[in-house]
N, C-alpha and C positions, 0 to 999 in steps of 0.2 A: 897283313895282306901283302902279297907280293905282286908286283907289276912287271911284266915282261915286255921288252921292246924287240919287235922283230927286226932282224938284220942290224942289231946294235953295233956289230963290228964294222958296218959300212958307214956309220955316222961320222961326220966331221966333229971333232972335239975342239973346244968344249961345246957341249950341247945341253939344252934345257928341255926336260920332259914336263909337259903340263897335262894333268889329268882333269878334263872338264868336270867330271862328276865330283871330284874332291874340291875343286874351286867353288862349284855351286853349293856344295855342302858347307864349306867354310863361310861363304857369303851368307847363307841362310842362318847359320849359327850366330853370326855377328848381328844380323837383323833381329833375331830373337832376343839377344842380350840388350838390344836397344828398344825393346818393347814393341817391335814392329815398325818403329818410326825411322825410316831411312834418312830423314832430314837431320837426325842427330849425328849421323855418321859423316865424318870428314876424313876419308882415308888420305894418307900421305902418298902422293903419286910416285915417290921414289920406290915404293914397294909394289906399286901396281901399274907401272908405266907401259907394260906390254899392252898392245892394242886389244888383244883377246880379253885380258882381265878388265881393262877399261870399258870395253863394250858390255861385258857381263854386269859391271856395276851400273852403267847407264841404263841397261835393260830393266833393272829393278827399281830405278828411280833415284839413284844417288846423283845429285847435282852439285853438291858442295865438296870441295877437296882442297888439299894443301899441296903446293908445289914450290920447288926451290929454283928450278931452272926453266929456261924457255923450251927446252926439249920436253920436259914433263908437261908443260902447259900445252904444247903442240899435240902431244899424245892425247891429252884430255879433250882438246877441241876436235880431234879426229874421231873420237869414240862415239859420237852421238848416234 
């Protein structure tokens, strides 16, 4: 599948493109692997410290996580 970004030439770089449908699909796949029990999932916030991702995880009920820095902790606290 190819994803096009309109006006890509006007973006400041480096840039990060996040596709919500792919994020949601990956979260759903992980929850399926956990037998539907989100309490078994403790994502490491280094890989999910973007507020958008943290909010998605909080929406499905993920309340346990691992973090290494206060910045990661602050992102988790803001995601409620």
